[in-house]
C-alpha positions as CSV (number, residue, x, y, z in Angstrom):
1,M,51.7,62.5,133.0
2,A,54.0,64.8,135.1
3,K,56.5,64.9,131.9
4,I,53.6,66.1,129.8
5,Y,52.5,68.7,132.2
6,E,55.8,69.9,132.4
7,T,56.3,70.2,128.5
8,K,53.0,72.1,128.2
9,W,53.9,74.5,130.9
10,V,57.4,75.2,129.3
11,V,55.6,75.8,126.0
12,F,53.1,78.2,127.8
13,L,56.0,80.2,129.4
14,A,57.8,80.5,126.0
15,S,54.4,81.4,124.3
16,S,53.6,84.1,127.1
17,I,57.2,85.7,127.0
18,L,56.8,85.8,123.0
19,L,53.6,87.4,123.4
20,N,54.7,90.1,125.7
21,L,57.5,91.1,123.7
22,F,55.2,91.4,120.8
23,F,53.1,93.8,122.6
24,I,56.0,95.7,124.1
25,L,57.5,96.1,120.5
26,N,54.2,97.2,119.2
27,L,53.8,99.7,122.0
28,Y,57.3,100.9,121.4
29,L,56.6,101.4,117.5
30,R,53.4,102.9,118.1
31,Q,54.9,105.6,120.3
32,S,57.5,106.7,117.8
33,P,56.8,110.1,116.8
34,E,55.2,110.4,113.5
35,L,56.5,113.2,111.1
36,T,54.5,116.2,111.6
37,W,56.0,119.7,110.6
38,S,59.3,118.0,109.0
39,S,57.4,115.7,106.5
40,E,56.6,118.4,103.9
41,A,60.4,119.5,103.9
42,A,61.4,115.9,103.6
43,V,59.2,115.2,100.7
44,E,60.4,118.4,99.0
45,A,63.9,117.5,99.4
46,E,63.7,113.9,98.2
47,A,61.8,115.2,95.1
48,V,64.6,117.7,94.3
49,A,67.3,115.3,95.1
50,A,65.7,112.7,92.7
51,L,66.3,114.9,89.6
52,S,69.3,113.1,88.0
53,C,70.1,116.0,85.5
54,S,71.7,113.5,83.4
55,G,74.3,112.9,85.5
56,H,76.1,116.2,84.5
57,G,74.4,118.5,86.9
58,R,72.5,118.8,90.0
59,A,69.1,120.4,91.4
60,Y,69.0,122.3,94.4
61,L,66.2,123.4,96.9
62,D,67.2,127.0,96.5
63,G,67.9,126.8,92.7
64,L,66.1,128.2,90.0
65,V,62.3,127.1,89.3
66,T,61.4,126.6,85.7
67,E,57.8,127.2,84.4
68,G,55.6,124.6,86.1
69,N,57.2,125.1,89.3
70,K,59.9,122.6,88.6
71,P,63.5,123.0,89.9
72,A,65.9,123.7,87.2
73,C,69.2,121.6,86.7
74,F,72.7,123.5,87.5
75,C,74.7,122.0,84.9
76,N,78.3,121.1,85.1
77,S,80.7,122.9,82.6
78,C,80.1,122.3,79.1
79,Y,76.8,120.8,79.4
80,G,73.3,122.3,79.0
81,G,69.7,121.9,78.2
82,P,66.9,121.5,80.7
83,R,68.3,118.1,82.0
84,C,72.0,118.6,81.5
85,S,72.1,116.3,78.4
86,Q,73.5,118.3,75.9
87,F,77.3,118.6,75.8
88,S,79.1,121.4,73.7
89,P,82.2,119.6,72.2
90,D,84.2,122.8,71.4
91,C,83.7,123.9,75.1
92,P,87.2,124.6,77.0
93,A,88.2,122.5,80.3
94,D,87.9,125.0,82.8
95,V,90.3,123.8,85.7
96,N,91.0,127.3,87.1
97,S,89.1,127.1,90.5
98,G,89.8,124.9,93.6
99,D,85.8,124.0,93.8
100,P,86.3,120.3,95.4
101,L,83.5,118.6,93.7
102,F,85.6,115.4,93.6
103,L,84.1,114.3,96.7
104,E,80.3,114.8,95.4
105,P,79.9,111.1,94.7
106,F,81.0,110.2,98.1
107,W,78.2,112.4,100.0
108,M,75.5,111.1,97.2
109,Q,76.3,107.6,98.5
110,H,75.8,108.9,102.3
111,A,72.9,111.0,101.4
112,R,70.9,109.3,104.4
113,S,73.5,109.8,107.2
114,S,74.7,113.2,106.0
115,A,71.3,115.0,105.7
116,V,70.2,117.8,107.7
117,L,66.7,119.0,108.4
118,M,66.1,122.4,110.4
119,A,63.0,123.7,112.0
120,G,62.3,127.4,111.3
121,W,62.7,128.2,114.8
122,H,66.3,126.5,115.0
123,R,68.9,128.8,116.8
124,M,67.4,132.1,116.2
125,S,69.3,133.9,118.9
126,Y,73.0,135.3,118.5
127,R,73.9,133.0,121.3
128,M,74.6,129.3,121.1
129,D,74.3,129.0,125.0
130,D,73.9,130.8,128.2
131,T,77.7,131.9,128.2
132,G,77.0,134.2,125.3
133,S,79.4,132.1,123.0
134,S,78.6,131.7,119.3
135,I,80.8,128.3,119.2
136,S,79.3,124.9,119.2
137,V,80.7,123.0,122.1
138,E,79.8,119.4,120.2
139,L,81.5,120.7,117.0
140,T,84.7,121.6,119.0
141,K,84.8,118.2,120.5
142,I,84.2,116.4,117.0
143,I,86.9,118.7,115.5
144,F,89.4,117.6,118.3
145,Q,88.6,114.0,117.6
146,L,89.1,114.3,113.9
147,H,92.6,115.4,114.4
148,A,93.4,113.0,117.0
149,M,92.2,110.1,114.7
150,V,93.9,111.5,111.4
151,G,97.2,112.5,113.5
152,N,97.7,115.9,111.7
153,A,97.5,118.5,114.2
154,V,98.1,118.9,117.9
155,T,95.1,120.2,119.6
156,E,96.1,119.9,123.5
157,G,96.7,123.2,125.1
158,R,95.0,124.9,122.1
159,F,92.2,127.7,121.9
160,I,89.8,127.0,119.1
161,V,87.9,129.7,116.9
162,F,85.5,129.4,114.0
163,G,85.6,131.5,110.6
164,T,83.7,132.0,107.6
165,G,85.9,129.6,105.8
166,S,89.5,129.9,106.1
167,T,89.5,133.1,104.1
168,Q,88.1,135.2,107.1
169,L,90.7,133.5,109.5
170,L,93.9,134.3,107.4
171,H,93.3,137.9,107.8
172,A,92.2,137.7,111.3
173,A,95.4,135.9,112.0
174,V,97.3,138.8,110.3
175,Y,95.3,141.4,112.3
176,A,96.0,139.5,115.7
177,L,99.9,138.9,115.1
178,S,100.6,142.7,114.0
179,Q,101.4,145.3,116.7
180,Q,98.8,148.1,117.1
181,G,100.4,151.5,117.2
182,S,103.7,150.4,116.2
183,T,106.0,153.1,114.6
184,S,106.2,150.6,111.6
185,P,103.7,148.2,110.0
186,A,104.3,144.4,110.2
187,H,105.9,143.1,107.2
188,V,103.6,140.2,105.8
189,V,105.4,137.8,103.5
190,A,105.1,134.4,101.7
191,T,107.3,132.1,99.7
192,I,106.7,132.1,95.8
193,P,104.8,130.5,94.6
194,F,102.1,131.4,97.3
195,Y,98.4,131.6,97.6
196,P,97.2,135.1,96.0
197,V,94.6,135.9,98.7
198,Y,97.6,136.5,101.3
199,E,98.7,139.6,99.2
200,L,95.4,140.5,98.0
201,Q,93.7,140.4,101.5
202,T,96.3,142.5,103.1
203,E,96.3,144.9,100.6
204,L,92.8,145.3,100.4
205,F,92.3,146.2,104.1
206,N,95.3,148.7,103.6
207,S,96.1,148.9,107.5
208,V,98.7,151.2,109.0
209,D,99.4,148.0,111.1
210,F,100.7,145.6,108.4
211,K,101.8,145.6,104.8
212,F,102.4,142.9,102.2
213,Q,106.1,142.9,101.5
214,G,106.4,140.1,99.0
215,D,108.7,136.9,98.9
216,T,110.3,135.6,102.1
217,S,113.6,135.6,100.0
218,L,113.9,139.5,100.2
219,W,114.1,139.1,103.9
220,K,116.0,135.6,104.5
221,N,119.5,137.5,104.6
222,S,118.4,140.8,105.7
223,S,120.0,142.6,108.7
224,S,116.9,144.3,109.4
225,A,114.7,140.9,109.5
226,S,115.6,140.3,113.2
227,T,114.5,143.7,114.4
228,R,111.5,144.1,112.1
229,N,107.9,142.5,113.1
230,I,107.3,140.0,110.2
231,I,104.4,137.8,109.6
232,E,105.2,135.0,107.6
233,F,102.4,132.7,105.7
234,V,103.5,129.0,105.5
235,T,101.2,126.9,103.5
236,S,101.7,123.0,103.7
237,P,100.8,121.4,101.5
238,N,101.4,124.6,99.4
239,N,99.0,125.8,96.9
240,P,99.6,125.6,93.9
241,D,102.3,122.9,93.7
242,G,101.3,120.7,96.9
243,R,105.0,120.5,98.6
244,L,105.3,120.2,102.3
245,T,107.1,123.5,103.4
246,K,108.4,124.9,106.7
247,P,109.1,128.5,107.6
248,V,111.9,130.5,105.9
249,L,112.5,133.2,108.3
250,E,113.6,132.9,112.1
251,G,114.1,135.3,114.8
252,P,112.3,136.6,117.9
253,S,110.4,139.5,116.0
254,V,109.1,136.7,113.1
255,K,105.6,135.3,113.6
256,T,103.9,132.6,111.4
257,I,100.5,131.8,110.3
258,H,100.3,127.9,109.1
259,D,97.7,127.4,106.5
260,H,96.8,123.6,106.5
261,A,93.7,123.5,104.2
262,Y,95.2,120.6,102.3
263,H,96.9,118.8,105.4
264,W,94.6,115.8,104.9
265,P,95.3,112.3,103.9
266,H,93.5,112.5,100.6
267,F,95.9,115.1,99.4
268,T,99.2,114.4,101.1
269,A,100.8,111.9,103.4
270,I,100.5,112.7,107.2
271,S,104.0,112.2,108.6
272,A,103.5,113.7,112.0
273,P,101.0,116.2,113.7
274,A,101.4,119.7,113.0
275,D,102.6,121.5,116.3
276,E,102.8,125.3,115.5
277,D,101.5,128.3,117.3
278,L,98.7,129.0,114.8
279,M,97.2,126.7,112.8
280,I,94.3,127.2,110.2
281,F,92.1,124.6,108.7
282,T,88.9,124.5,106.4
283,I,86.2,122.1,105.7
284,S,86.2,123.0,102.0
285,K,89.1,120.7,101.2
286,L,88.4,118.3,104.1
287,T,84.9,117.3,103.0
288,G,84.5,119.2,99.9
289,H,81.7,121.6,101.2
290,A,83.3,124.9,99.9
291,G,80.0,126.5,99.8
292,S,79.2,126.0,103.5
293,R,82.0,128.4,104.5
294,F,83.4,127.0,107.4
295,G,86.9,126.9,108.9
296,W,88.9,126.9,112.3
297,A,92.1,128.0,113.8
298,L,93.9,126.3,116.5
299,I,95.8,128.9,118.5
300,K,98.6,128.3,121.3
301,D,98.8,132.0,122.5
302,E,95.7,133.2,124.6
303,A,96.3,136.9,123.9
304,V,96.6,136.1,119.9
305,Y,93.4,134.1,120.6
306,Q,91.5,136.8,122.3
307,R,92.4,139.4,119.3
308,I,91.2,136.9,116.6
309,L,87.9,136.6,118.7
310,T,87.6,140.4,118.6
311,Y,88.2,140.6,115.0
312,L,85.6,138.0,114.4
313,G,83.0,139.5,116.6
314,L,83.4,142.9,115.0
315,N,83.8,141.4,111.5
316,T,80.6,138.8,111.4
317,L,79.6,138.2,114.9
318,G,80.8,134.7,114.6
319,V,79.9,131.8,112.1
320,S,76.3,131.0,111.0
321,Q,74.9,128.5,113.4
322,D,73.3,126.7,110.6
323,T,76.6,126.2,109.2
324,Q,77.8,124.9,112.5
325,L,75.2,122.3,112.7
326,R,75.8,121.2,108.8
327,A,79.6,121.0,109.6
328,L,78.8,118.9,112.8
329,K,76.6,116.3,110.8
330,L,79.2,116.1,108.1
331,L,82.3,115.7,110.5
332,K,80.3,112.8,112.3
333,V,80.0,111.0,109.0
334,A,83.6,111.8,108.4
335,L,84.7,110.2,111.6
336,R,82.8,106.9,111.2
337,G,85.2,103.8,110.8
338,G,88.0,106.0,111.8
339,G,87.7,108.0,108.8
340,R,88.6,105.4,106.6
341,E,85.5,105.6,104.1
342,I,86.0,109.3,103.1
343,F,89.7,109.4,103.2
344,E,90.1,106.2,101.1
345,F,87.7,107.5,98.7
346,G,89.2,110.9,98.6
347,Y,93.0,109.4,98.2
348,K,91.9,106.8,95.7
349,T,90.2,109.6,93.6
350,M,93.1,111.9,93.7
351,R,95.8,109.4,93.3
352,T,94.0,108.2,90.1
353,R,93.7,111.6,88.7
354,W,97.3,112.4,89.2
355,E,98.5,109.2,87.7
356,R,96.2,109.8,84.5
357,L,97.6,113.2,83.8
358,N,101.2,111.9,84.4
359,K,100.7,109.3,81.9
360,I,99.6,111.9,79.3
361,L,102.4,114.4,80.1
362,S,105.1,111.9,80.2
363,A,105.0,111.7,76.5
364,S,105.3,115.4,76.2
365,R,108.6,117.4,75.5
366,R,107.0,120.6,75.9
367,F,105.0,120.6,79.4
368,S,106.0,119.1,82.8
369,I,104.5,119.1,86.2
370,Q,106.1,119.2,89.8
371,K,107.8,116.1,90.9
372,L,106.3,114.7,94.2
373,E,108.0,111.9,95.9
374,P,105.8,108.8,97.8
375,Q,106.0,109.2,101.5
376,Y,105.1,107.2,104.4
377,C,101.5,108.1,105.9
378,S,101.2,107.5,109.6
379,Y,97.2,107.6,109.1
380,F,97.2,104.8,106.1
381,Q,100.3,103.3,108.0
382,K,102.0,102.7,104.5
383,V,103.7,104.7,102.0
384,T,101.5,106.5,99.9
385,G,102.1,107.9,96.4
386,P,101.4,111.7,95.5
387,S,97.8,112.9,95.4
388,P,97.8,116.6,95.1
389,A,94.9,119.0,94.8
390,Y,96.5,120.7,91.7
391,A,99.1,120.2,89.0
392,W,101.6,123.0,88.7
393,L,102.3,122.7,85.1
394,K,105.3,124.5,83.4
395,C,105.9,125.2,79.5
396,E,109.4,124.1,78.8
397,R,109.9,125.5,75.4
398,E,111.8,128.8,75.1
399,E,109.0,130.5,73.2
400,D,106.1,129.6,75.3
401,I,106.6,132.6,77.7
402,D,103.0,132.9,78.4
403,C,101.9,129.3,79.4
404,F,98.5,130.3,80.3
405,A,97.9,131.8,76.6
406,V,99.6,128.5,75.3
407,L,96.8,126.3,77.1
408,R,93.8,128.7,76.6
409,N,94.6,128.4,72.9
410,A,94.3,124.9,73.2
411,G,90.9,124.9,75.3
412,I,92.3,124.6,78.8
413,I,91.7,127.5,81.1
414,G,94.2,127.1,84.1
415,R,95.1,129.8,86.6
416,A,98.1,131.9,85.4
417,G,101.3,131.3,87.6
418,S,101.9,135.0,87.8
419,L,98.8,135.1,90.1
420,F,101.0,133.2,92.7
421,N,103.9,135.6,91.8
422,A,105.6,132.9,89.9
423,E,106.9,133.0,86.4
424,S,104.3,133.2,83.5
425,R,105.7,129.9,82.4
426,Y,103.7,128.3,84.9
427,V,99.9,127.4,85.3
428,R,98.0,125.7,87.9
429,L,95.6,123.0,86.9
430,S,92.8,122.1,89.3
431,L,92.2,118.5,89.9
432,I,89.6,118.6,92.3
433,K,86.6,119.7,90.4
434,S,83.8,117.3,89.0
435,E,84.6,114.2,87.0
436,D,83.3,115.8,83.9
437,D,85.9,118.8,84.2
438,F,88.7,116.3,84.7
439,D,87.9,114.0,81.9
440,L,87.7,117.1,79.6
441,L,91.0,118.3,81.1
442,L,92.7,115.0,80.0
443,L,90.9,115.0,76.5
444,R,92.2,118.5,75.8
445,M,95.7,117.8,77.3
446,D,96.0,114.6,75.1
447,E,94.9,116.4,72.2
448,L,97.5,119.1,72.9
449,V,100.4,116.8,73.5
450,S,99.8,114.6,70.4
451,K,100.3,117.6,68.2
452,E,103.9,118.0,69.5
453,E,106.8,117.3,66.8
454,G,108.9,114.6,68.4
455,A,106.6,113.7,71.1
456,K,107.7,110.5,72.9
457,I,105.7,107.4,72.4
458,I,104.2,105.6,75.2
């Protein structure tokens, strides 16, 4: 009888515990906040995101609205129609810009974790906190964690500033490194082929404190280089040819700006953390969100840091706080799992594209692209093959002096080598645009190579 009573008591206790757990969970769930002001915005965002645009375009909340108050599709190149279903067969392959849409499929797979919803009263002040700063402390921590995880830059002992993309920071750095009131302007230089913005920005601002003076080779063996104030742009990996580069000029009067926009595992092997005095990065080529216009600089010297802050404060009063919130959300997703998802996706995409283009051009005697060797990557902990953002194509025939025109006549729009201060025999082809753009590039290139006399058979 005692055993029966004991058994019933155990059953009663177990039932009581389960019942209490039920009421606790029910109470918790009932107390969970219901969507109020955000529900309408969420429904609107979901409705626009659900529009497929035939897989060849996207609809956006801030896009055009058609008759009937329906969002219009923004179509990829060579596609048209109300839902981007109409392909134009004679359309040229436009691979001119560095629009990093190759990562769009990744973010579509992570729509839930990367979405941002803001209230109408979000961050209305100029200030981010009581100190008057316009820089998010949390975003700063995430950026430092990202660099530590990837191993591509030293952040210890560095100051950080945010800019409207890396473009704003490039010129802010020139301003900060030049000597105001000097009897002669600082000489701004870069090694050919170099990113055109270095020259264009410097000339646009037309300052008495700095002037663009061309290729570093003009100053390498110059006796006056050791006494003049020289600011050298060093881009690694380089845009347009993807090569890892180092400063060319040396001396106490030489200052360097290291542009590391492409120094991420999906574009290059990470051999060691960059440890320079002034390093610039951008989210554009890291996550693909070029339209968000967010970049940052890591600076060792406090005086240079203060001058950059002065420039940014007078120029734009800092970076949009809405942009900082989005960057924070995106980088948190990028950090998940040690960054493996985004970097493996990005590397696989870029590596595959590089191999597919190489396969077509290996049959050509008329065209060649840069040779890049496999290297050990400390992030992936293995040797990785080349996966550059751009193909630096050269027309090998003597008569093909204007390579841009040769490709344009074949239905391929690249970026002329002359814009990078290189020979006109070179053209940059972007490999980071959408899958539609890349597939059309391969189609047009294959057609062009197949017409060659004496083309190699593969």
